[in-house]
Structure formats: C-alpha cells, structure tokens
N, C-alpha and C positions, 0 to 999 in steps of 0.2 A: 504494500500500500504506500503510495507516494505522498498522500496528504498527511499533514501533522495530526496527531491525536486530538488536539484542541479543536480542530475544524470538524471533527466527527462527533463532538459532544452535542447532544440535543437538549433543549431547554423545555421545561414544563410550562404550562400556561401561566402559572404564578410567577415563575422566573422571568418569562418573556414580558409580562405586564410590568413587573418591577423594573426591568431594564428600560422599558419605554416610558415609565412614569405614568402609567394609566391603570385603571381598574380592570377587573376581569370581564365585566360587561362590555366595556369599550373594546377590549381585545377581541372578544367574541364577535362584536359588530364588524370590526375590521376584517376578520376572517370571513364572515358571511358575505361581506361586500366584495371579497376577492382582492382587498388592498394589502393583505399581509400573507405572504407565503407560509405554508405550514406542511407538516407531514402527518398523515393519519397513521397512528401506531396501533389502532384498534377501532372498534365500532364507535367509541366515544372518547378516544384518547388522541389528543393532538400534541405534537412536539414541534419545536421551532429551532432552526439552525441559527447560531449567532450571526452568521454572514447575512441571513435574510433580515434579521433585526437591524443590522447596520445599514443594509440597503434601504429598508423602509425609512429609517431616520434620515439618511442622505436625501432620499426622494422628497420626504416631507419638508426638509430644510430648503431644498431647491424650489419646491412649489410655493412655499411661503415667501421666499425671496422674490420669485417671479411675480406674485400677486402684489407685493409692495412696490414694484417698479411701475405699476399702472396707476 
C-alpha cells in the first residue's frame, strides 16, 4: 500500500462534525444534500475521510470568498 496510514483513517460522524465545527444534524443535512462526501460502512453507518473534510472546508472557504466579491 503506497498511501500513508493516516490517509486511510476514517472518521465517525461525531469526529467529522467536531472537525467542521457543526452539529450532527447539520452534518446529516450536508450528507443528504450531497455536499459532503462520505463512505457507507453499513446500513446506517457513515464514515468520512479526513481528505474529504479538508476538501469541503476548502470549497466552503472558496465559495464564501466568491460571494463576498459581489
């Protein structure tokens, strides 16, 4: 495996929400809306890659900066 072990670590819903600074309901809404990538680890179990959390934060920052320009 060529990827570092840290990139293979998956986050729980609670961990992902904490990193994003949001509540679980908001996290679930972002998932439902397709705005936050996730991995289904079971019928009702979601996991998140740290890289996807970073990507979401980067995109959110970019979108808020673009809105401020207008």
